[in-house]
N, C-alpha and C positions, 0 to 999 in steps of 0.2 A: 482431652487433647485440644490445643488451640487451633482455631481455624486459620487457614492461610489466605492472606489478602494480597493481591497484586495491584499496585498503583501505576497506571500508565499515564505519564505526562512528560512533556519536554521542559517543564518548569521545575527547577530545584526547589523554589519556594512552595509550590503546590505539594510536592512530594514530602517536604519537611513538615508542612502544616498538617497533612493527613496523618503522618507518623505521630505527631504530638497529640492530635485529637483521639486517635485510636489507642494511644498509650501502649500498655503492654498486654492488652487483652487478646491480641491476635499476633500471629507470625507475619511479619511485614516484609514484602518484597516490592521493589520499585524498578521501573524501566522507562526509558524514553520510547516514543512511538517508532523511532527508526530501528529499534531492536525488534526481534521476532517475538511478539507477545504470545502468539500461539505456541511457540516452542517452550516458552517459560511456563505457560499454563500446563502443558503436557508433562514437562520435566519435574516440576515442583508439586504437581497435584493441587493446583490452586482451587480454593472453594468459592472465592468471590473476586471480581475484577472491578476496580474503581478507575474510570476513564475520564480524563479532563478533555471534553470535546470542545468546549468554548461555544462555537456557533456552527450551524449546519452548512456544509458545502459538499460538492460532489465527492471530494476525496474522503471527507469524514463519513459520508453515507456509504461509500465503498468499503471503508475500514470496518464499520459497524456490521454491514451485511456479511462480510467475510467472517468476522468473529462470531456473529449470531448463528450463521449456518454451520460453523465448525463445532460450536459448543452449545447445543440446543438447550441443555439443562443447567448451564452454568449461570450463577447469579451475577448481575451487573448493577453498578451504581454509576450514573453519568453525571459529571460535574459540568454544568452549562452556564454560560454567561447570560444569554437571553433565552427565556422560555416563552414561546408562543404556542398555546394549546393547539391551534389550527395547524401550525407548521409541523409540530411534533406529533400530530394525530397519527395513530397506528403503532408508534413505537411502544406505547404503553400497553398494547395488546399482549405483549410478552408478560407472562406471570412473574418471572423472576428478574424484574428490573425496577429501578427507582431513579428518580431525577432529583438532583440537589442544585439549586441556583447558587452561584458564587459571585461575589463574596457573601451575599445576604444570608444564606442558609448554611454556611460552612460549619457552624457549631452544632448543627443538627445531624451532622454526618454519622456520628457513632450510633445514634438512635436508629437512623435509616439502615445502617449496616446490620445492626442486631436484629431489626425487624424483618428484613428480607431473608436473613439466614433462618429465622425461626418459622416464617410463614411458608417456606418452600421445602421441598424434599431435599435433605442435606446429602443424600447419597449421590455423588457425582457420577454421571454416565460418561465415560471417556470415549472419545471417537475411536472406532475400531481401525486398527492398522490392516488387519486381514479380515475380509468379509466374504464368506462363502454363501452363495444363493442358488436356488433352483430357478428354472424359468417360470415366469408368471404370465398369465394371459394378458396382463396390461401391456406387455411388450410386443404382443401380436396384433393389437387393434390398430385400425387405420388412423385413428385420431393422433397417435403418437408420431406417425410419419408426417402428418400435416404440420407439425411444429417445425419442420425443416424446409429449406428452400428446394425448388425443383432440382437444382444441380446436385445438392447434397443427397436427395432421395435417390437419384440415379446412381450415385457412388455407393450408397448403402445397399442398393439392389445388387450391384456388382460384388460387393464385399460378402453378401449373404450367399451368393452362389459359388464363391471361390474360397480357398483355404489360406490365401496369402496373408501375411501380416499387414495390419492396418495402423496408420498413424493419424490420429484425429487431432487437428489443431483448432484452437479457438479460445476466446476470452473465457474467464470464469463465468459460469452461469449460462453458457450457450447451449448446454445439453450434450456435452461430450460423453458423460457416463451413460445417458439415455441411449445415445447412438450406439455405444459399445454393446449394451444389452440387447438392443434391437437386432444387431448383427448376429449375436450369439443365439438368441432365442428363436430366430427364424432360419438359422443355418444348419449345417449337417451335424453340429455337435450339441444341439439343443437338449439332448437327453442326458448330457453330462453336466457337471457343475461349472459355474461361472465364478472365478476367483478374482476378487477386486483387491488390489494392493495399493495402498497409499504410500507412494514412493518416498515422500518427505521423511516418514518415520520408519521406513523399512531398513533393517540391517541385513547384511549378507547371511548371517547365521540364521535369522528368522526365515529368510526366503528358502534356504537349503532345507531347514527342518520341516517347513510346510510341505515342500515337494516330496520329501522322502516319506513323511508320515502318511501321505495320501496315496496308498498303493492300490492298484487294481486288484479286486478280490480274485479275479481269474488269472491274473498275471502279476504275482507278487513283486517282480523285479521291474514293474512299470508304473509310473505315476499316472493317476486316473483323472486329472482335471481335463475339462473340455476346452475352456478358454481362460487365459489369464489376462486380466486388464490392468496394465501399469498406469495408474493415475498420476499424472505429472512426472513422467519418466525422467525428465531433465533434472529432477531433484535427487536421483540416485547418486551415491558416491561412485567414483571412477572404478574402484575395485569391483563393486557389484556390477557395474556396466560391463566390464571386461568378462566377468564370469558368465553373465547372461548371453553375451555374444558367443562365447565358447560353447555354452549349453545348446544354443540354436544350431551351431555348426556340427557338434558331435552327437546331438540327439539324445543327450542324457547328462547325468550329474553323478559325481562320485561322493559317496557318504564318508563320514569319518572312519568307518570300519574298513574302508577300501572297496566296498561293494559298489558296482556301477548300476545306477538306477536309470532305466530308459524313461524318456519323457516324450509324450506325444500330445501336445496341446497347441492351440492357436494363440498367437500373441496379438493383442490389441493394445495400443499405447496412446496416451493423450498428453498434450502439452499446451500451456497457455503462453509460453515464451518462444522466442526465436531459436528453435533447436538447431537449425542449420548453422546459424551464426555461432552458437555455442560450440558446435563441432569444429567450425573453421578456426575459432579462437583457442582450440585445444581443451575445452572444458566439457566435451562430451565425446565418448568413444566413437571413432569414425566407422569402425566395422559394425558396431551395434546400430548406428544411425541408418546405414544403408540396408541392414537386415530388416529393420522395423518399418521403413518408409516405402516399402514396395507399392502400397496403395495409400497415398495421402488423401485425407478428407479435410477440407477447411470449412468450418462453420462460421458464417459471418455474424458479427454482433447485431443485436436487435435494432440498433439505431440505423443500420444500413439496410434494414428490411421493413421500412416504414409502411409501405403499401401492403405488405403481407400480414400486418398485425391483425386486421379483422378476421382473416381466415384462421390464424393461430388462436385468437380469443374464442372463436366458434368451436374449435377443436377442444380447447380446455373445458369449456362449459359442457360440451357433449359428453366428454369423458367422465366428468363429475356426475352428470345425470345418470349415466350408465352404472356408476358405482352406488347409485341410490343415496348419495350424500347431499344432493342438491335438487331443488325443483327447477323446472325449465326457466331460464332467464336469458335476457339479451340486453344490448346497450342502445340508447338513443344515438343517432348519427353524431350529435354534438359531443356526446360522451366518448364515442369511438375516436373522434378527432383529437380529443384530449389525450387519449391513450397513445395516439400516433405522434403527438407533439412531445411527449416525455422522452428524456434521453436514455432511460433504462440502463443505468450503470450495472445493475445485477442481471441484465439480459433476460433470457427465458425464465430462469428461476424466479426473478422478481416479478415478471409479468404474470406467471401462474399464481403467485401469492396474492397479488393485487386483484386479479380477476375473481378468484375464489372467495377472498375476503369480502370484496364488494358485493358479490352475489349473495353471500350469506347474510350480510348486514342490511342490504337494501330491502325496503318494505314493499316495493313495487316490482312487477314482473319485468318491466323495462327500466333499466338503470340510467339515471340522469347523471350529468357531469358532477353535480353536487354530491351524489351518492357514491362516487368512486372513492374507495378507501385506500389511498396511497400509504405506504409504510411510514413516510415522513411528511404527511399532509398532502395538499393538492399540488398539481403541477405548478411550479413557480415560473416567474418570468425568466429566472436565471437559466432554467433548462432550455427554454426556447431561445434565449440569447446565445446559449452554448451552440445550438444548432446553427444560428445565424453566423456566429464566429467561424464555425467550420466551413460554412458556405463561403464566407469571405476569403478564407485561405485557398479555396478551390477556384474562385472567380475574383481576382484582385479588383479593387475599386478603380474606376476610371480616374484620369487626372482631373485637376480643377476642383470644382465644387465638392464632388464626392470624396476626393482625396482629403480635402480640408475637413470635411465632416468626420472622416475616419480618424484623422489625427486628434480632433477634439474629443472623440469618443474614447480613444486610448488614453488621452491625458486625464479625462474624468475618471476612467477606471483605475488609473495609476494612483490618483489622489484618494479614491475610495479604499483601495488596497492599503495605502499608507495609513489612513485613519484606523482601519480595522486592525492592522498589525500593531500599531502603537497602542490602541485601546487594549488589545489582548495582552501585550507585554506588561502594561502598567497594572492591569487587574491582578496578575499573578502575585507580585509583591504585596499588593493590598490585601489579598487573602491571608497571607502569612502574618502581616501586621495586625489585622483584625483578630485572627486566631489567638495570637499571644497576648494582645491587649485585653481581650475578654477573660483569658485565663489568669492574668496577672494578679488580680485581687485575692484569689484563693490559693495561688501557688507561689506567691512572692517569697515565702520563707524557705523555699526549696533552692539551695545554691545552684544546682545543676540547671534548673529551670531559668533562674535569673541570668545565668551565663549564656544559655541559648537565646533568651529573650534579647539581651543586648547585642549579641552577635547577629541574629536574624534581622533585628530592627535596623542596625547600622548598614548591613549589607543591602537590604531592600530599599532603604532610603537612597543609598548611593546608586543603586540600580535605576531607580526612577529618575534621579538627577542625571545620570548618564544617558538615559533614553531621550530626555528632553534636549540635552546638549547635542546629541547626535542629530536629531531632527533639525534643530536650529542651524547647525553646521551644514547639513545637507541643503537647506534652503539658501544659505549664503553661497555655497559652491555653485548652485544652479545659476545664481545671478552674475557670477564672474565671467569675464570675457575669456574665450579660448586662448590658451598659451601653449606653444609648441616646445617640447623638450624631447631628448632621447630617453629611451627606457632605462639605460644604466643610471642616468642622472635622477630620474623619477624614483626608481626603486631604491637606489642608494640613500636618497634623502628620506624616504619613508622608513627604511630600516634603521637609519641613524636616529630618527625621531622616536623610535620604539626601543632604543637600546636599554633604557631603564627597565622596561617590561621584560626583555630577554634576560637581563642579569638577575632580576628579582625571582624569576621562575626557573633560572638555571637552564635556559634553552640554548642549544647549539644551533648556529645559523651557518648554512653553506650555500654558495652561489655557483651556478654554471651558466655563463652567458655566451652566445655566439659572438664572434669577434666583430662582425659587421653590423651589430645592432645600433651602433652610434650613428649610422647613416639614416636611420629611420626615425622620423619625428612623430610623436604621439601627443594627445591633449593632456596637459599636465594636471590641471586642477581637479577635474572629475576623476581621472584615473588614480591620482594620489589618494584622494579621499576613499575611493573604492578599495584600493589595495590595503590601506590602513585598516579599514573596517573588516576586511576578510582576515587579515593577520590577527587582529585582536580577538576575533571570534574563534579562530583556530587555537590560539593560546588558551582561551577559556576552556575549550573542549578537551584538548589533550593534556593540559595541566603541566605541572612541573617536571623537570628532568626529561624534556622531550627534545625533538630535533625538527627544525624547519629547513626544508630544502627548496631553493629557488632555481628553476630551470627556465631559461628564456631563449627562444630561437625565432628566426624569420619564418613566416608562414604565408603561403598563398591563400588568400581569402576570397570568398564569393561576394561580390558587391551586394549590399543589403538595402540601399536606399536609392530611389530613382533619381534623386537630385545630383548624384555623382560627386558628392563631397569627398569620397574616399576612394583610394585606388584599391587594386586587388592584392597589394602587398600589406602585410601587417606582422604582428608579433604574437606568438603563443607563449603565455606565461603559465607555468605549472608550479603551484605551491603545494608541497607535500608536508603535512604535519604528522610526525611519527612518534608514537609512544614507545620510548626506548626502555621502559622498565619491564621486568620479567614477570610481574604479577598480572593476573587477569583484572581488567577494569570493568566492573559491573555497571558503573555509572557513566561510562564513556558514551557520549551522545554523537553518533555518526549521522551527519546530515547526508541524506541520500535522495536523489530525485525519484528513485523507485519507490521509496517508502515515504508516506506523508508524515510530516512533522513540522511544527513551527520552527523556522530556521533562525529566527532571531532578527531583531531590527537591523543589526549590523550587516548581515548577509542580504536582507531585503533591500536596504539602501544601496549597497554595492551593486546589486543586480540592476536596479533602476538606472544608475549612472552608467554602467557598462552598456546597457541596452540603448540608452539615449545617445550614446556615442557610437552607435551602430556595431557594437561588439557582442560577444557571447560569453556566458559563464556557465560552467557545469561542475557538479560536485559529486564525488564518488568515494566509497570506502576502500581501504586497502587491507585486505586479508584480516579484518577485525583488529588491526593494530594502528590504524591511522586514517587520515582524511586527505584527499587529493582535490584541489581546486584548479580547474583549467580555465584560463581567461584568454579569449581571442580579442586583440586590440588592433583596429585598423590604423593605417598610417594616414597622417594628415597630408593632403597634397600640397 
C-alpha cells in the first residue's frame, strides 16, 4: 500500500516540484499553511509531512511546536532555505525528522523521504480524542503547583475545595491540562476517572456513546466519570454545545433507546481563544458559557512571568530528580538570565523541554549559557528585540531624537522584511525550474513531462519577472509626491485598469459606495498601487468564475501619528473575493492573520504602503468560500 505524503507550502511551485520528484510512488496530498494541516493529517491518515519552512521566525517556531506536540510519532521533512547548524540545534533531536536545503538539495528529496520512512516505526500513533486516566502521584506533588503564579495557585485551591465548573484560559503550552488534573486529583472526585476530551475532533455521537458506555457498576443508570475535561471547548460544534448545556441543566442524557442516563461529573473546560467574544459574536452557546465559567482561571503566558522563571526551573529539575531520571543540576546566573530573556512561544511546555534536555546533555553539574539546549538553537537577538518592541508599545518613545531613532529602526526593519519576502518568493520558482531542468535529459521523450516542463518554466519565469516589476513599481510610487483624490475616482480607475483581468477570469464585479465619499480626499498614488496589488492577489487566489465585491463607507478613525497629518475621518474599504463555484477547492489559499503563511509580495507591498499612509489592513476568511480584505484609509486634511 502506498504511503501518504502531505506537502505543506504556500508556493504552488514548491508543491508541483515535490509532486514531480516523488512521482507516483506515494499518495500525494498538498495544502497551504493557512489550511488546517492537523485536520488533514488526522482525516487522511498521513504517514509523512513535508513542510516548506524557508527560514526560522517566531511564527514558524510556533507552527512546528504545535505540529510536533500534536503528532509525536509522525515523520517530517523540512524544506529550508538557510540551514545554520547552531540555529537549528535541537530540532534534529527528533528521531523522525530530516532537513533538505532548497533549492540546492531538492533533487535528494525522494531519497530522504524513503530513508526516513524506512528508518522509523511506520505504525502511526494517532492522537487520542478520548483519554481516560486515573490519578497519578505526579499531580499531588508541590513542584507542579510551583509552575503557576501565586494568583493561579489561590484559584486552584478554591477549585479543589469546591465542585463548581471551572474555565481555564491561557495560551497553548501554559499548563491548562496540568491545572485541570491538579484540580481533579486533589479534589473530592479523585477516586473516580478523569476523562480528557479533545473538542476539535469530538463529535456529538462520540460524546454520547462515551458517557452511556461508562455506567456505574452499583448504579447502572448513572454515568460514573468523576471529572470531564473539555480541551479547547470553543472548538465544539454548536449542536454539541447546546446538548452539553442541556445535559448540565437536566443532570443526564437520553440514549438512542430512549433510556435516561443520569450524569454526575464535574466539568473543567479550557480555551486558548477569547471565548467571551465568541459568545458575544454568536459563535458559542450563551447558556453553556455561563454554566462553565462560574470559576474562571487565567494562566498568564511565560513571557509575562519573567521573574518567576528561576522558581519554575527549580521545580522542573526537582521533579525530574524525584523521578530518578536526572541527577541534581542547576544553572549559572548568566544561564538563568538567558532563560529569562527568551520569548517562550511554547510557554511552560517549551521551558520544561529545554530545561530537561539541557540538564541531560550538560556535562557539568552547573549548566552554563553555552550548554542550554534550545529546541531551535540559542536565544537569538530577535527574541530580545521582540521583548523590546513590546516594551516600546507600552512606553511610547519620547519626541525628538528618540522618535527619529524609532522611525529609522522601523524603516530598516521594513527594508529587511522586503528583502526577505522577495528572496523567499523568488526561491520558490527557482526550485521548480531546477527540478525540471535536472530531470529534462532523462525524461524529455515523455510528452506529458515536456508539456509540464514548458508550462512550469513559462509560469515561473513570468512570476519572477512580475516580482521584480512589482518591487520596482513600489519604489517608484514611494518617490512620488502625494496627490489627493476621492475614493470613487481612485477605485474606479483601478478597476478600469484591471478590466482585462476580470474578463479573462470571468469575474463578476459589484460596488456599493456611500453617497458622501466624494467629499473625502485620500492619497492617490500609494492607495492605487496598494488596491491594485490586493485585487490581483485575490484574483489569483479565488480563481476563475468568482465574484469581487467592493464596499466603501465613511469611518471614524483614531489618529495614529503624532504629527497630526490626518483627521479622524477616513474610509473603510471592504473587498470580498467569493468563490461562486459549487465544488470544494482543495488548493484555495486563504490568507488569514490567525494562521501563518507567506502572503505574497503583492499583499506585503500593499501593507507597507497602507501603513506608511497611516492606514490599516486586515485579512480574514469567509466561511471557507472566500477572502475578505478590510482597508482603513485616513482622509488627507
